[in-house]
N, C-alpha and C positions, 0 to 999 in steps of 0.2 A: 389697872385699875386702880383702888386706895391701899395703901401697903397697913397693915398694923403698926402700929408704935412701937414694938417691941423689935421690928429690924428695921427698924431708922436709924441711921447713921448721920452725922452732921455735915450737912451742908455743904463747901466748900466756899469760900467766901468769896470768889474772884472764877471768873469766867474759864474754866483750864484748857488747852492745848496741847496736847499727848503730843507722842513722838509717829506716829502714825499720820501725820495731819489730821485728829481725829479732835472737837469740843465738847465739853460740857457744861454743863450749870443750870439755872433754875428760871423758864421764861416767868415762872407767875411764882407767888408768894399767898398762899393762904394770912385771912386775916391781915393783911397789909395793906393801907390806905392809901392809892395814889394821888397822883398829883392832877387826876382827873373825876378826887372825890370815890372812888369804885373799890371795893374790898370783892374781890375772889375767895368765897368758901367752897371748904372740905367738898370732894367729890361735884364740883365744879367739872369736870372735866372728863369726869367719869363718860358718860354716852358719847361724848365727838370723835374718844374715841376710837370708843371698839364701832362706829357707822362708817366713818373716815381711813382709817387706817393709815401707815406713815406718809405712804407714799402721797397720798392726796392733801399733808399739809406741808404744803415749798416752805424752802427754806430763803429768806429774800433779804436782801442789805433798808435797811430803811425802808421796808414797809411798798419798797415797787415793786408791782408783780414781771415788768421789764429786766427787772436785773433778780435769777435764783444766783445762790453763788456755792450752793451743797446741797445732801440730805440729809436730814433724821433718819437714824440706825435706830434709837430708844427716844420714846415718851411714855414716864410712869409718872402717876401720883404718887407720893411718901405725905408723911404728915406734916412735910412744911410746905409743898407747891409743886409746879410742875415740873418735876429733873426731865430737863436735853440733852443725849449725846446724840452727835452727829458727825460731819464729815464735809470741812470743808476741798471743793474740785478744782484743782490747779489748775487745770489746763483750760479754766474759766479767764484770761486778765484778772475781773473784779479777786475770786477766788484766788490768786497770788496777792494781788494788792491787802488785803482783809490777810490773810495766811501773818503779812509783812508787819501791819498795821499791833496785831494782837500779837504779836513775840513780844515787843515793845509793848509792849499793857498803853501803847495810843487810843485802844479803843474796845470796850469791855461789853457792852449794854446789851441784854436782850429783851423783846416786845414779842407780844402776841398779837394780834390782829383778829373778832371777833365780833361775833351780833351775840348780845345779849339776848338768849330763850326764854328765861325765869327768872328775876330779880325784883325788891321791895329797896324802896327809899328810908332810912330812917330817917323820922317828923323832925326827931330833935335833930342830931347828929349831919342832917341832911345829906350823911352817905346812905352809896347802891349798893346795899351787901349782892353779887355777882349770884344766882344757886346751881346754877346751867348756861351754860354759852356756848353757840358753835364755834370752832376751831377752826379759822379759812385760812393763818398762816406766825411763822416766826422770825421774825424778825435779829438780821444784829445792827443791832442799833448806836451810834452817840450819848444820846439821853435819853435815856431809858424812862415810864414815866413809874418804874416802880422801881426804888431805889439799889430793892436789896439783888433786882432778875438781873446776875451777871453773869458769865463766862465766870467758869473754875476750872479748868484746863485745859489747856491749849498742847497738842503734841504736835512735835518736828515729820515732816518724816524724815527715816533716816535713808542717810549718804550709802547708793550703789556700792557694794565691792570693789577694789582694784581688778578682778577678775572681771567680774559683767562692765566694770567701765571698760575697759581693753578690749569683751569681745562685742561691746555695741558698735564701739568707734571700727572696729576692720570690720566691721557691716555697713555704718555706714559707704567709709568708701569703698569697697567690690559696689554699695549700690549706689552710685555716682561715676562708678569709672562704667555700672553699666547702661546707665541712666545716658553718659555723655554717647558714650557706645552708640543705642539705638540716635541717636540725636543728628551725629553725625552722617549715618546709612540711610537717613528720610533724608540731608540736606544737598547729601551725594545728588547729582545731576547724573542722569540715564544715560549709559553703554551707550553708541551707534552699535549698529547691526555692521556683521564686516563680513566679506568674503573673499577670499582672497583678497586685491587690489583694493574693490572695490569698500565703501566706508560711506553712510547713509543713517541717518537719520530721521524720525517716521513725526517732526514737527512740522512737515509742509507735504505736503499733496503729491508733488516733483518726487519729494525722500522717497514717499510713498511706497510709488512705482516705481523707483530705480532699485529699493528696498528688495520690490517682487518680482522687480526683473534680473536679481541677484540671484536668491533663492530657488526660484526655479530652471537657472542657469541660460536660457534665452532674453532677448532685446526685444522689444517691440517695433516692430518695423515700420521704417516712418512711411509713411501719406503722401502720395503727393498729395497735393492742394490741389481740389477742386475747378475748371474752367466755370467762368464765368456766365451767366446763364447768354446775355447776347453773345459772348464769342461761342457759344453752341449751336445758338440760332443759325449765325451766321457759317457758320463748318454745315450745319444740315444744310441749307441753302444751297450753296453750292458744292454738296451732292446729290441735291436733286440737277442742276441748270448741268451735269457733267451727265 
């Protein structure tokens, strides 16, 4: 909502990066004409902030919907403009790159992506006054259309304490050792089935038969080969003639 003038605080000059990795600055300034000859008027974001909420206004890089880099934690209209406070996600590659760029001051611009709901062009100045907009996203950009829309604070994520770093290193060693043991067990060949001096593997049919014989304690008797049919007929004829 629109904050009263008595509660207003001087706006920081640039995008600020704080110690926990959060960023803060103005995404839009009221009464300022940007390079596209647009001027956002006070209260232009009130309705869209109520309808969308924070989670439906993504933090992007260079207005690219395929490049989300963080989340917005607070979006407030005050006397000067739309003040934004958010947090970059260091687990995202682009988020880590932006943190490094912001710390070095290589990039500090903010820009909004929106749809005009209600506006009017001044016939004399040809400046379009925006009284109500539908805010789609807020991006960290190299060249903002509005010169004053910049990041004012960039906080750095604090380094872990020595005790926590030692505990995390010990946990990683235990985790790696457990993973190696699991891999070795998975890759080890199956042990053969043994009974006395008999050893057999189950990879072949003959091996399975031998293993079964060793378990039951008896070998399968050898069967004499059956005589050919011609030999049996001859034997039958000899018997009949005698």
